[in-house]
PyMOL Python script that loads the backbone (N, CA, C, O; Angstrom):
from pymol import cmd

cmd.read_pdbstr("""\
ATOM      1  N   UNK A   1      98.528  69.910 116.066  1.00  0.00           N
ATOM      2  CA  UNK A   1      97.177  70.349 116.298  1.00  0.00           C
ATOM      3  C   UNK A   1      96.255  69.372 115.579  1.00  0.00           C
ATOM      4  O   UNK A   1      96.355  69.173 114.368  1.00  0.00           O
ATOM      5  N   UNK A   2      95.370  68.778 116.337  1.00  0.00           N
ATOM      6  CA  UNK A   2      94.484  67.756 115.790  1.00  0.00           C
ATOM      7  C   UNK A   2      93.362  68.382 114.975  1.00  0.00           C
ATOM      8  O   UNK A   2      93.095  67.945 113.856  1.00  0.00           O
ATOM      9  N   UNK A   3      92.711  69.382 115.513  1.00  0.00           N
ATOM     10  CA  UNK A   3      91.597  70.032 114.829  1.00  0.00           C
ATOM     11  C   UNK A   3      92.079  71.312 114.166  1.00  0.00           C
ATOM     12  O   UNK A   3      92.993  71.970 114.663  1.00  0.00           O
ATOM     13  N   UNK A   4      91.472  71.661 113.058  1.00  0.00           N
ATOM     14  CA  UNK A   4      91.840  72.892 112.370  1.00  0.00           C
ATOM     15  C   UNK A   4      91.486  74.116 113.196  1.00  0.00           C
ATOM     16  O   UNK A   4      90.571  74.085 114.019  1.00  0.00           O
ATOM     17  N   UNK A   5      92.217  75.182 112.967  1.00  0.00           N
ATOM     18  CA  UNK A   5      91.993  76.449 113.660  1.00  0.00           C
ATOM     19  C   UNK A   5      91.394  77.417 112.657  1.00  0.00           C
ATOM     20  O   UNK A   5      91.835  77.484 111.510  1.00  0.00           O
ATOM     21  N   UNK A   6      90.393  78.165 113.086  1.00  0.00           N
ATOM     22  CA  UNK A   6      89.761  79.105 112.174  1.00  0.00           C
ATOM     23  C   UNK A   6      90.754  80.179 111.749  1.00  0.00           C
ATOM     24  O   UNK A   6      91.657  80.546 112.501  1.00  0.00           O
ATOM     25  N   UNK A   7      90.568  80.677 110.524  1.00  0.00           N
ATOM     26  CA  UNK A   7      91.436  81.736 110.025  1.00  0.00           C
ATOM     27  C   UNK A   7      91.279  82.974 110.890  1.00  0.00           C
ATOM     28  O   UNK A   7      90.186  83.285 111.364  1.00  0.00           O
ATOM     29  N   UNK A   8      92.389  83.675 111.090  1.00  0.00           N
ATOM     30  CA  UNK A   8      92.381  84.886 111.887  1.00  0.00           C
ATOM     31  C   UNK A   8      92.457  86.102 110.972  1.00  0.00           C
ATOM     32  O   UNK A   8      93.214  86.119 110.002  1.00  0.00           O
ATOM     33  N   UNK A   9      91.674  87.102 111.291  1.00  0.00           N
ATOM     34  CA  UNK A   9      91.699  88.331 110.509  1.00  0.00           C
ATOM     35  C   UNK A   9      92.936  89.133 110.880  1.00  0.00           C
ATOM     36  O   UNK A   9      93.256  89.284 112.059  1.00  0.00           O
ATOM     37  N   UNK A  10      93.622  89.641 109.879  1.00  0.00           N
ATOM     38  CA  UNK A  10      94.825  90.418 110.122  1.00  0.00           C
ATOM     39  C   UNK A  10      94.943  91.529 109.091  1.00  0.00           C
ATOM     40  O   UNK A  10      94.228  91.552 108.089  1.00  0.00           O
ATOM     41  N   UNK A  11      95.856  92.444 109.358  1.00  0.00           N
ATOM     42  CA  UNK A  11      96.159  93.539 108.450  1.00  0.00           C
ATOM     43  C   UNK A  11      97.532  93.260 107.865  1.00  0.00           C
ATOM     44  O   UNK A  11      98.494  93.078 108.611  1.00  0.00           O
ATOM     45  N   UNK A  12      97.642  93.224 106.534  1.00  0.00           N
ATOM     46  CA  UNK A  12      98.946  92.997 105.902  1.00  0.00           C
ATOM     47  C   UNK A  12      99.578  94.341 105.591  1.00  0.00           C
ATOM     48  O   UNK A  12      98.967  95.207 104.965  1.00  0.00           O
ATOM     49  N   UNK A  13     100.823  94.496 106.046  1.00  0.00           N
ATOM     50  CA  UNK A  13     101.590  95.711 105.811  1.00  0.00           C
ATOM     51  C   UNK A  13     102.809  95.327 104.985  1.00  0.00           C
ATOM     52  O   UNK A  13     103.555  94.419 105.352  1.00  0.00           O
ATOM     53  N   UNK A  14     103.010  96.025 103.860  1.00  0.00           N
ATOM     54  CA  UNK A  14     104.164  95.789 102.997  1.00  0.00           C
ATOM     55  C   UNK A  14     105.182  96.894 103.231  1.00  0.00           C
ATOM     56  O   UNK A  14     104.822  98.060 103.393  1.00  0.00           O
ATOM     57  N   UNK A  15     106.439  96.525 103.247  1.00  0.00           N
ATOM     58  CA  UNK A  15     107.502  97.509 103.348  1.00  0.00           C
ATOM     59  C   UNK A  15     108.661  97.051 102.474  1.00  0.00           C
ATOM     60  O   UNK A  15     108.821  95.859 102.216  1.00  0.00           O
ATOM     61  N   UNK A  16     109.458  97.995 102.027  1.00  0.00           N
ATOM     62  CA  UNK A  16     110.601  97.670 101.181  1.00  0.00           C
ATOM     63  C   UNK A  16     111.861  98.207 101.841  1.00  0.00           C
ATOM     64  O   UNK A  16     111.890  99.337 102.329  1.00  0.00           O
ATOM     65  N   UNK A  17     112.892  97.388 101.851  1.00  0.00           N
ATOM     66  CA  UNK A  17     114.164  97.770 102.448  1.00  0.00           C
ATOM     67  C   UNK A  17     114.811  98.888 101.646  1.00  0.00           C
ATOM     68  O   UNK A  17     114.840  98.845 100.416  1.00  0.00           O
ATOM     69  N   UNK A  18     115.322  99.874 102.339  1.00  0.00           N
ATOM     70  CA  UNK A  18     116.054 100.954 101.672  1.00  0.00           C
ATOM     71  C   UNK A  18     117.422 100.486 101.205  1.00  0.00           C
ATOM     72  O   UNK A  18     118.032 101.121 100.344  1.00  0.00           O
ATOM     73  N   UNK A  19     117.910  99.389 101.757  1.00  0.00           N
ATOM     74  CA  UNK A  19     119.273  98.960 101.487  1.00  0.00           C
ATOM     75  C   UNK A  19     119.392  98.028 100.284  1.00  0.00           C
ATOM     76  O   UNK A  19     120.282  98.199  99.452  1.00  0.00           O
ATOM     77  N   UNK A  20     118.496  97.041 100.190  1.00  0.00           N
ATOM     78  CA  UNK A  20     118.623  96.076  99.094  1.00  0.00           C
ATOM     79  C   UNK A  20     117.360  95.947  98.246  1.00  0.00           C
ATOM     80  O   UNK A  20     117.324  95.135  97.322  1.00  0.00           O
ATOM     81  N   UNK A  21     116.335  96.726  98.542  1.00  0.00           N
ATOM     82  CA  UNK A  21     115.123  96.714  97.738  1.00  0.00           C
ATOM     83  C   UNK A  21     114.210  95.528  97.969  1.00  0.00           C
ATOM     84  O   UNK A  21     113.171  95.428  97.317  1.00  0.00           O
ATOM     85  N   UNK A  22     114.559  94.627  98.869  1.00  0.00           N
ATOM     86  CA  UNK A  22     113.718  93.454  99.141  1.00  0.00           C
ATOM     87  C   UNK A  22     112.432  93.877  99.857  1.00  0.00           C
ATOM     88  O   UNK A  22     112.415  94.831 100.635  1.00  0.00           O
ATOM     89  N   UNK A  23     111.366  93.142  99.570  1.00  0.00           N
ATOM     90  CA  UNK A  23     110.077  93.399 100.199  1.00  0.00           C
ATOM     91  C   UNK A  23     109.905  92.528 101.424  1.00  0.00           C
ATOM     92  O   UNK A  23     110.428  91.417 101.497  1.00  0.00           O
ATOM     93  N   UNK A  24     109.171  93.044 102.372  1.00  0.00           N
ATOM     94  CA  UNK A  24     108.873  92.332 103.603  1.00  0.00           C
ATOM     95  C   UNK A  24     107.395  92.548 103.889  1.00  0.00           C
ATOM     96  O   UNK A  24     106.888  93.663 103.764  1.00  0.00           O
ATOM     97  N   UNK A  25     106.720  91.500 104.265  1.00  0.00           N
ATOM     98  CA  UNK A  25     105.306  91.611 104.625  1.00  0.00           C
ATOM     99  C   UNK A  25     105.141  91.273 106.100  1.00  0.00           C
ATOM    100  O   UNK A  25     105.778  90.360 106.625  1.00  0.00           O
ATOM    101  N   UNK A  26     104.283  92.022 106.744  1.00  0.00           N
ATOM    102  CA  UNK A  26     103.927  91.774 108.138  1.00  0.00           C
ATOM    103  C   UNK A  26     102.424  91.563 108.189  1.00  0.00           C
ATOM    104  O   UNK A  26     101.663  92.418 107.736  1.00  0.00           O
ATOM    105  N   UNK A  27     101.988  90.440 108.730  1.00  0.00           N
ATOM    106  CA  UNK A  27     100.568  90.218 108.990  1.00  0.00           C
ATOM    107  C   UNK A  27     100.334  90.536 110.461  1.00  0.00           C
ATOM    108  O   UNK A  27     100.828  89.835 111.345  1.00  0.00           O
ATOM    109  N   UNK A  28      99.583  91.590 110.711  1.00  0.00           N
ATOM    110  CA  UNK A  28      99.368  92.066 112.078  1.00  0.00           C
ATOM    111  C   UNK A  28      97.956  91.704 112.503  1.00  0.00           C
ATOM    112  O   UNK A  28      96.982  92.089 111.856  1.00  0.00           O
ATOM    113  N   UNK A  29      97.854  90.965 113.594  1.00  0.00           N
ATOM    114  CA  UNK A  29      96.562  90.559 114.149  1.00  0.00           C
ATOM    115  C   UNK A  29      96.318  91.361 115.423  1.00  0.00           C
ATOM    116  O   UNK A  29      96.954  91.143 116.454  1.00  0.00           O
ATOM    117  N   UNK A  30      95.391  92.281 115.319  1.00  0.00           N
ATOM    118  CA  UNK A  30      95.027  93.118 116.462  1.00  0.00           C
ATOM    119  C   UNK A  30      93.856  92.490 117.201  1.00  0.00           C
ATOM    120  O   UNK A  30      93.041  91.797 116.593  1.00  0.00           O
ATOM    121  N   UNK A  31      93.765  92.723 118.503  1.00  0.00           N
ATOM    122  CA  UNK A  31      92.549  92.321 119.210  1.00  0.00           C
ATOM    123  C   UNK A  31      91.368  93.156 118.700  1.00  0.00           C
ATOM    124  O   UNK A  31      91.554  94.220 118.110  1.00  0.00           O
ATOM    125  N   UNK A  32      90.180  92.664 118.934  1.00  0.00           N
ATOM    126  CA  UNK A  32      88.962  93.346 118.498  1.00  0.00           C
ATOM    127  C   UNK A  32      88.176  93.763 119.732  1.00  0.00           C
ATOM    128  O   UNK A  32      87.948  92.962 120.638  1.00  0.00           O
ATOM    129  N   UNK A  33      87.760  95.044 119.756  1.00  0.00           N
ATOM    130  CA  UNK A  33      86.989  95.515 120.907  1.00  0.00           C
ATOM    131  C   UNK A  33      85.509  95.150 120.754  1.00  0.00           C
ATOM    132  O   UNK A  33      85.131  94.486 119.789  1.00  0.00           O
ATOM    133  N   UNK A  34      84.685  95.575 121.688  1.00  0.00           N
ATOM    134  CA  UNK A  34      83.276  95.191 121.681  1.00  0.00           C
ATOM    135  C   UNK A  34      82.515  95.774 120.490  1.00  0.00           C
ATOM    136  O   UNK A  34      81.465  95.256 120.109  1.00  0.00           O
ATOM    137  N   UNK A  35      83.043  96.852 119.904  1.00  0.00           N
ATOM    138  CA  UNK A  35      82.424  97.441 118.708  1.00  0.00           C
ATOM    139  C   UNK A  35      82.875  96.742 117.433  1.00  0.00           C
ATOM    140  O   UNK A  35      82.424  97.099 116.345  1.00  0.00           O
ATOM    141  N   UNK A  36      83.757  95.754 117.549  1.00  0.00           N
ATOM    142  CA  UNK A  36      84.242  95.033 116.389  1.00  0.00           C
ATOM    143  C   UNK A  36      85.388  95.720 115.661  1.00  0.00           C
ATOM    144  O   UNK A  36      85.685  95.379 114.516  1.00  0.00           O
ATOM    145  N   UNK A  37      86.035  96.680 116.307  1.00  0.00           N
ATOM    146  CA  UNK A  37      87.137  97.429 115.706  1.00  0.00           C
ATOM    147  C   UNK A  37      88.474  96.863 116.171  1.00  0.00           C
ATOM    148  O   UNK A  37      88.599  96.382 117.297  1.00  0.00           O
ATOM    149  N   UNK A  38      89.477  96.925 115.286  1.00  0.00           N
ATOM    150  CA  UNK A  38      90.825  96.544 115.687  1.00  0.00           C
ATOM    151  C   UNK A  38      91.365  97.583 116.663  1.00  0.00           C
ATOM    152  O   UNK A  38      91.195  98.786 116.464  1.00  0.00           O
ATOM    153  N   UNK A  39      92.010  97.109 117.704  1.00  0.00           N
ATOM    154  CA  UNK A  39      92.613  97.998 118.708  1.00  0.00           C
ATOM    155  C   UNK A  39      93.980  97.448 119.095  1.00  0.00           C
ATOM    156  O   UNK A  39      94.292  96.286 118.834  1.00  0.00           O
ATOM    157  N   UNK A  40      94.779  98.289 119.711  1.00  0.00           N
ATOM    158  CA  UNK A  40      96.045  97.853 120.294  1.00  0.00           C
ATOM    159  C   UNK A  40      96.089  98.376 121.717  1.00  0.00           C
ATOM    160  O   UNK A  40      95.940  99.575 121.952  1.00  0.00           O
ATOM    161  N   UNK A  41      96.292  97.478 122.658  1.00  0.00           N
ATOM    162  CA  UNK A  41      96.341  97.855 124.064  1.00  0.00           C
ATOM    163  C   UNK A  41      97.803  98.010 124.480  1.00  0.00           C
ATOM    164  O   UNK A  41      98.588  97.066 124.385  1.00  0.00           O
ATOM    165  N   UNK A  42      98.156  99.199 124.937  1.00  0.00           N
ATOM    166  CA  UNK A  42      99.542  99.493 125.292  1.00  0.00           C
ATOM    167  C   UNK A  42     100.036  98.689 126.489  1.00  0.00           C
ATOM    168  O   UNK A  42     101.242  98.502 126.653  1.00  0.00           O
ATOM    169  N   UNK A  43      99.124  98.213 127.321  1.00  0.00           N
ATOM    170  CA  UNK A  43      99.520  97.451 128.499  1.00  0.00           C
ATOM    171  C   UNK A  43      99.592  95.945 128.238  1.00  0.00           C
ATOM    172  O   UNK A  43      99.823  95.165 129.162  1.00  0.00           O
ATOM    173  N   UNK A  44      99.394  95.537 126.985  1.00  0.00           N
ATOM    174  CA  UNK A  44      99.451  94.119 126.615  1.00  0.00           C
ATOM    175  C   UNK A  44     100.667  93.868 125.730  1.00  0.00           C
ATOM    176  O   UNK A  44     101.135  94.784 125.054  1.00  0.00           O
ATOM    177  N   UNK A  45     101.185  92.637 125.727  1.00  0.00           N
ATOM    178  CA  UNK A  45     102.376  92.350 124.922  1.00  0.00           C
ATOM    179  C   UNK A  45     102.095  92.331 123.417  1.00  0.00           C
ATOM    180  O   UNK A  45     100.971  92.112 122.965  1.00  0.00           O
ATOM    181  N   UNK A  46     103.164  92.570 122.675  1.00  0.00           N
ATOM    182  CA  UNK A  46     103.154  92.408 121.217  1.00  0.00           C
ATOM    183  C   UNK A  46     104.084  91.236 120.926  1.00  0.00           C
ATOM    184  O   UNK A  46     105.236  91.228 121.361  1.00  0.00           O
ATOM    185  N   UNK A  47     103.586  90.252 120.193  1.00  0.00           N
ATOM    186  CA  UNK A  47     104.375  89.068 119.859  1.00  0.00           C
ATOM    187  C   UNK A  47     104.831  89.147 118.408  1.00  0.00           C
ATOM    188  O   UNK A  47     104.031  89.442 117.520  1.00  0.00           O
ATOM    189  N   UNK A  48     106.109  88.886 118.164  1.00  0.00           N
ATOM    190  CA  UNK A  48     106.640  88.777 116.813  1.00  0.00           C
ATOM    191  C   UNK A  48     106.816  87.293 116.526  1.00  0.00           C
ATOM    192  O   UNK A  48     107.546  86.599 117.234  1.00  0.00           O
ATOM    193  N   UNK A  49     106.142  86.808 115.479  1.00  0.00           N
ATOM    194  CA  UNK A  49     106.162  85.385 115.151  1.00  0.00           C
ATOM    195  C   UNK A  49     106.979  85.189 113.884  1.00  0.00           C
ATOM    196  O   UNK A  49     106.693  85.790 112.848  1.00  0.00           O
ATOM    197  N   UNK A  50     107.988  84.349 113.975  1.00  0.00           N
ATOM    198  CA  UNK A  50     108.820  83.975 112.830  1.00  0.00           C
ATOM    199  C   UNK A  50     108.393  82.577 112.430  1.00  0.00           C
ATOM    200  O   UNK A  50     108.581  81.633 113.197  1.00  0.00           O
ATOM    201  N   UNK A  51     107.825  82.427 111.252  1.00  0.00           N
ATOM    202  CA  UNK A  51     107.125  81.205 110.870  1.00  0.00           C
ATOM    203  C   UNK A  51     108.020  80.034 110.489  1.00  0.00           C
ATOM    204  O   UNK A  51     107.523  78.909 110.447  1.00  0.00           O
ATOM    205  N   UNK A  52     109.264  80.216 110.217  1.00  0.00           N
ATOM    206  CA  UNK A  52     110.118  79.100 109.815  1.00  0.00           C
ATOM    207  C   UNK A  52     110.376  79.096 108.325  1.00  0.00           C
ATOM    208  O   UNK A  52     110.108  80.084 107.642  1.00  0.00           O
ATOM    209  N   UNK A  53     110.895  77.992 107.816  1.00  0.00           N
ATOM    210  CA  UNK A  53     111.362  77.937 106.437  1.00  0.00           C
ATOM    211  C   UNK A  53     110.274  77.977 105.386  1.00  0.00           C
ATOM    212  O   UNK A  53     110.485  78.559 104.321  1.00  0.00           O
ATOM    213  N   UNK A  54     109.143  77.395 105.633  1.00  0.00           N
ATOM    214  CA  UNK A  54     108.142  77.304 104.565  1.00  0.00           C
ATOM    215  C   UNK A  54     106.729  77.608 105.046  1.00  0.00           C
ATOM    216  O   UNK A  54     105.777  76.950 104.628  1.00  0.00           O
ATOM    217  N   UNK A  55     106.589  78.584 105.909  1.00  0.00           N
ATOM    218  CA  UNK A  55     105.268  78.829 106.464  1.00  0.00           C
ATOM    219  C   UNK A  55     104.788  80.242 106.265  1.00  0.00           C
ATOM    220  O   UNK A  55     105.205  80.946 105.345  1.00  0.00           O
ATOM    221  N   UNK A  56     103.907  80.636 107.147  1.00  0.00           N
ATOM    222  CA  UNK A  56     103.331  81.969 107.117  1.00  0.00           C
ATOM    223  C   UNK A  56     102.190  82.048 108.101  1.00  0.00           C
ATOM    224  O   UNK A  56     102.021  81.163 108.940  1.00  0.00           O
ATOM    225  N   UNK A  57     101.408  83.100 108.003  1.00  0.00           N
ATOM    226  CA  UNK A  57     100.305  83.282 108.949  1.00  0.00           C
ATOM    227  C   UNK A  57      99.173  82.294 108.712  1.00  0.00           C
ATOM    228  O   UNK A  57      98.245  82.231 109.519  1.00  0.00           O
ATOM    229  N   UNK A  58      99.219  81.527 107.638  1.00  0.00           N
ATOM    230  CA  UNK A  58      98.182  80.534 107.348  1.00  0.00           C
ATOM    231  C   UNK A  58      98.464  79.169 107.992  1.00  0.00           C
ATOM    232  O   UNK A  58      97.615  78.279 107.936  1.00  0.00           O
ATOM    233  N   UNK A  59      99.633  78.995 108.596  1.00  0.00           N
ATOM    234  CA  UNK A  59      99.979  77.716 109.238  1.00  0.00           C
ATOM    235  C   UNK A  59      99.130  77.508 110.496  1.00  0.00           C
ATOM    236  O   UNK A  59      98.844  78.454 111.229  1.00  0.00           O
ATOM    237  N   UNK A  60      98.738  76.271 110.730  1.00  0.00           N
ATOM    238  CA  UNK A  60      97.844  75.971 111.859  1.00  0.00           C
ATOM    239  C   UNK A  60      98.445  76.374 113.202  1.00  0.00           C
ATOM    240  O   UNK A  60      97.735  76.920 114.046  1.00  0.00           O
ATOM    241  N   UNK A  61      99.727  76.120 113.420  1.00  0.00           N
ATOM    242  CA  UNK A  61     100.323  76.457 114.714  1.00  0.00           C
ATOM    243  C   UNK A  61     100.400  77.970 114.905  1.00  0.00           C
ATOM    244  O   UNK A  61     100.310  78.449 116.035  1.00  0.00           O
ATOM    245  N   UNK A  62     100.566  78.732 113.822  1.00  0.00           N
ATOM    246  CA  UNK A  62     100.574  80.197 113.906  1.00  0.00           C
ATOM    247  C   UNK A  62      99.162  80.689 114.200  1.00  0.00           C
ATOM    248  O   UNK A  62      98.973  81.544 115.065  1.00  0.00           O
ATOM    249  N   UNK A  63      98.165  80.158 113.487  1.00  0.00           N
ATOM    250  CA  UNK A  63      96.781  80.569 113.723  1.00  0.00           C
ATOM    251  C   UNK A  63      96.343  80.243 115.154  1.00  0.00           C
ATOM    252  O   UNK A  63      95.594  81.007 115.764  1.00  0.00           O
ATOM    253  N   UNK A  64      96.806  79.117 115.685  1.00  0.00           N
ATOM    254  CA  UNK A  64      96.457  78.741 117.054  1.00  0.00           C
ATOM    255  C   UNK A  64      97.040  79.739 118.047  1.00  0.00           C
ATOM    256  O   UNK A  64      96.348  80.179 118.966  1.00  0.00           O
ATOM    257  N   UNK A  65      98.309  80.098 117.867  1.00  0.00           N
ATOM    258  CA  UNK A  65      98.937  81.076 118.760  1.00  0.00           C
ATOM    259  C   UNK A  65      98.231  82.425 118.653  1.00  0.00           C
ATOM    260  O   UNK A  65      97.948  83.058 119.670  1.00  0.00           O
ATOM    261  N   UNK A  66      97.948  82.865 117.439  1.00  0.00           N
ATOM    262  CA  UNK A  66      97.253  84.134 117.235  1.00  0.00           C
ATOM    263  C   UNK A  66      95.891  84.104 117.922  1.00  0.00           C
ATOM    264  O   UNK A  66      95.527  85.053 118.617  1.00  0.00           O
ATOM    265  N   UNK A  67      95.145  83.037 117.736  1.00  0.00           N
ATOM    266  CA  UNK A  67      93.828  82.911 118.344  1.00  0.00           C
ATOM    267  C   UNK A  67      93.901  82.996 119.868  1.00  0.00           C
ATOM    268  O   UNK A  67      93.111  83.706 120.490  1.00  0.00           O
ATOM    269  N   UNK A  68      94.827  82.290 120.458  1.00  0.00           N
ATOM    270  CA  UNK A  68      94.939  82.273 121.923  1.00  0.00           C
ATOM    271  C   UNK A  68      95.381  83.618 122.485  1.00  0.00           C
ATOM    272  O   UNK A  68      94.823  84.085 123.478  1.00  0.00           O
ATOM    273  N   UNK A  69      96.365  84.240 121.870  1.00  0.00           N
ATOM    274  CA  UNK A  69      96.885  85.502 122.402  1.00  0.00           C
ATOM    275  C   UNK A  69      95.960  86.683 122.119  1.00  0.00           C
ATOM    276  O   UNK A  69      95.881  87.613 122.922  1.00  0.00           O
ATOM    277  N   UNK A  70      95.254  86.654 120.978  1.00  0.00           N
ATOM    278  CA  UNK A  70      94.273  87.714 120.731  1.00  0.00           C
ATOM    279  C   UNK A  70      93.153  87.655 121.758  1.00  0.00           C
ATOM    280  O   UNK A  70      92.598  88.691 122.125  1.00  0.00           O
ATOM    281  N   UNK A  71      92.816  86.469 122.222  1.00  0.00           N
ATOM    282  CA  UNK A  71      91.789  86.332 123.256  1.00  0.00           C
ATOM    283  C   UNK A  71      92.227  87.012 124.553  1.00  0.00           C
ATOM    284  O   UNK A  71      91.393  87.367 125.387  1.00  0.00           O
ATOM    285  N   UNK A  72      93.534  87.191 124.719  1.00  0.00           N
ATOM    286  CA  UNK A  72      94.089  87.888 125.887  1.00  0.00           C
ATOM    287  C   UNK A  72      94.352  89.361 125.582  1.00  0.00           C
ATOM    288  O   UNK A  72      94.994  90.057 126.369  1.00  0.00           O
ATOM    289  N   UNK A  73      93.855  89.836 124.438  1.00  0.00           N
ATOM    290  CA  UNK A  73      94.003  91.227 123.991  1.00  0.00           C
ATOM    291  C   UNK A  73      95.430  91.617 123.628  1.00  0.00           C
ATOM    292  O   UNK A  73      95.793  92.789 123.720  1.00  0.00           O
ATOM    293  N   UNK A  74      96.236  90.657 123.219  1.00  0.00           N
ATOM    294  CA  UNK A  74      97.585  90.942 122.746  1.00  0.00           C
ATOM    295  C   UNK A  74      97.557  91.169 121.240  1.00  0.00           C
ATOM    296  O   UNK A  74      96.644  90.717 120.550  1.00  0.00           O
ATOM    297  N   UNK A  75      98.562  91.870 120.743  1.00  0.00           N
ATOM    298  CA  UNK A  75      98.743  92.092 119.311  1.00  0.00           C
ATOM    299  C   UNK A  75      99.844  91.163 118.830  1.00  0.00           C
ATOM    300  O   UNK A  75     100.853  90.986 119.513  1.00  0.00           O
ATOM    301  N   UNK A  76      99.656  90.566 117.655  1.00  0.00           N
ATOM    302  CA  UNK A  76     100.638  89.634 117.110  1.00  0.00           C
ATOM    303  C   UNK A  76     101.052  90.072 115.715  1.00  0.00           C
ATOM    304  O   UNK A  76     100.226  90.506 114.912  1.00  0.00           O
ATOM    305  N   UNK A  77     102.344  89.951 115.441  1.00  0.00           N
ATOM    306  CA  UNK A  77     102.890  90.316 114.139  1.00  0.00           C
ATOM    307  C   UNK A  77     103.608  89.093 113.582  1.00  0.00           C
ATOM    308  O   UNK A  77     104.537  88.571 114.198  1.00  0.00           O
ATOM    309  N   UNK A  78     103.163  88.638 112.403  1.00  0.00           N
ATOM    310  CA  UNK A  78     103.814  87.506 111.733  1.00  0.00           C
ATOM    311  C   UNK A  78     104.687  88.081 110.634  1.00  0.00           C
ATOM    312  O   UNK A  78     104.188  88.727 109.713  1.00  0.00           O
ATOM    313  N   UNK A  79     105.994  87.848 110.728  1.00  0.00           N
ATOM    314  CA  UNK A  79     106.927  88.289 109.708  1.00  0.00           C
ATOM    315  C   UNK A  79     106.905  87.284 108.572  1.00  0.00           C
ATOM    316  O   UNK A  79     107.203  86.107 108.775  1.00  0.00           O
ATOM    317  N   UNK A  80     106.553  87.744 107.374  1.00  0.00           N
ATOM    318  CA  UNK A  80     106.473  86.859 106.219  1.00  0.00           C
ATOM    319  C   UNK A  80     107.774  86.994 105.426  1.00  0.00           C
ATOM    320  O   UNK A  80     108.089  88.066 104.909  1.00  0.00           O
ATOM    321  N   UNK A  81     108.510  85.915 105.338  1.00  0.00           N
ATOM    322  CA  UNK A  81     109.781  85.932 104.629  1.00  0.00           C
ATOM    323  C   UNK A  81     109.565  86.168 103.146  1.00  0.00           C
ATOM    324  O   UNK A  81     108.510  85.829 102.610  1.00  0.00           O
ATOM    325  N   UNK A  82     110.544  86.738 102.486  1.00  0.00           N
ATOM    326  CA  UNK A  82     110.416  87.065 101.059  1.00  0.00           C
ATOM    327  C   UNK A  82     110.118  85.818 100.248  1.00  0.00           C
ATOM    328  O   UNK A  82     110.724  84.765 100.440  1.00  0.00           O
ATOM    329  N   UNK A  83     109.187  85.963  99.355  1.00  0.00           N
ATOM    330  CA  UNK A  83     108.793  84.855  98.506  1.00  0.00           C
ATOM    331  C   UNK A  83     107.721  83.961  99.094  1.00  0.00           C
ATOM    332  O   UNK A  83     107.131  83.162  98.366  1.00  0.00           O
ATOM    333  N   UNK A  84     107.453  84.064 100.366  1.00  0.00           N
ATOM    334  CA  UNK A  84     106.423  83.246 101.003  1.00  0.00           C
ATOM    335  C   UNK A  84     105.092  83.989 100.949  1.00  0.00           C
ATOM    336  O   UNK A  84     105.059  85.218 101.002  1.00  0.00           O
ATOM    337  N   UNK A  85     103.998  83.240 100.841  1.00  0.00           N
ATOM    338  CA  UNK A  85     102.642  83.772 100.865  1.00  0.00           C
ATOM    339  C   UNK A  85     102.455  84.909  99.858  1.00  0.00           C
ATOM    340  O   UNK A  85     101.864  85.943 100.171  1.00  0.00           O
ATOM    341  N   UNK A  86     102.968  84.698  98.653  1.00  0.00           N
ATOM    342  CA  UNK A  86     102.830  85.656  97.552  1.00  0.00           C
ATOM    343  C   UNK A  86     103.531  86.992  97.781  1.00  0.00           C
ATOM    344  O   UNK A  86     103.131  88.007  97.210  1.00  0.00           O
ATOM    345  N   UNK A  87     104.576  86.999  98.614  1.00  0.00           N
ATOM    346  CA  UNK A  87     105.354  88.229  98.741  1.00  0.00           C
ATOM    347  C   UNK A  87     106.266  88.371  97.540  1.00  0.00           C
ATOM    348  O   UNK A  87     106.646  87.380  96.916  1.00  0.00           O
ATOM    349  N   UNK A  88     106.611  89.595  97.220  1.00  0.00           N
ATOM    350  CA  UNK A  88     107.424  89.878  96.044  1.00  0.00           C
ATOM    351  C   UNK A  88     108.892  89.551  96.309  1.00  0.00           C
ATOM    352  O   UNK A  88     109.393  89.681  97.426  1.00  0.00           O
ATOM    353  N   UNK A  89     109.543  89.132  95.261  1.00  0.00           N
ATOM    354  CA  UNK A  89     111.000  88.938  95.316  1.00  0.00           C
ATOM    355  C   UNK A  89     111.608  89.813  94.233  1.00  0.00           C
ATOM    356  O   UNK A  89     111.101  89.886  93.114  1.00  0.00           O
ATOM    357  N   UNK A  90     112.689  90.467  94.581  1.00  0.00           N
ATOM    358  CA  UNK A  90     113.353  91.355  93.633  1.00  0.00           C
ATOM    359  C   UNK A  90     114.600  90.682  93.109  1.00  0.00           C
ATOM    360  O   UNK A  90     115.317  91.259  92.291  1.00  0.00           O
TER     361      UNK A  90
END
""", "prot")
cmd.dss("prot")
cmd.show_as("cartoon", "prot")
cmd.util.cbc("prot")
cmd.orient("prot")
């Protein structure tokens, strides 16, 4: 990506595994309706984005995908691996 992509607003959800106690973060980017509220459209796809070894929702290629798909009213979920983007490690 030649030009930078603007940051996308998302909701961070933290969860902890019942099995090993590890934390997992999900950055969820919902489309925004005309009132400026986050919404989820049941007739639109939900994308799960796995960022790779050293990334997260702040990576330019992730922000570009989020920007493009949110414009189509899709919901996107970025799985943040443990230890990345200030997630907790146990």
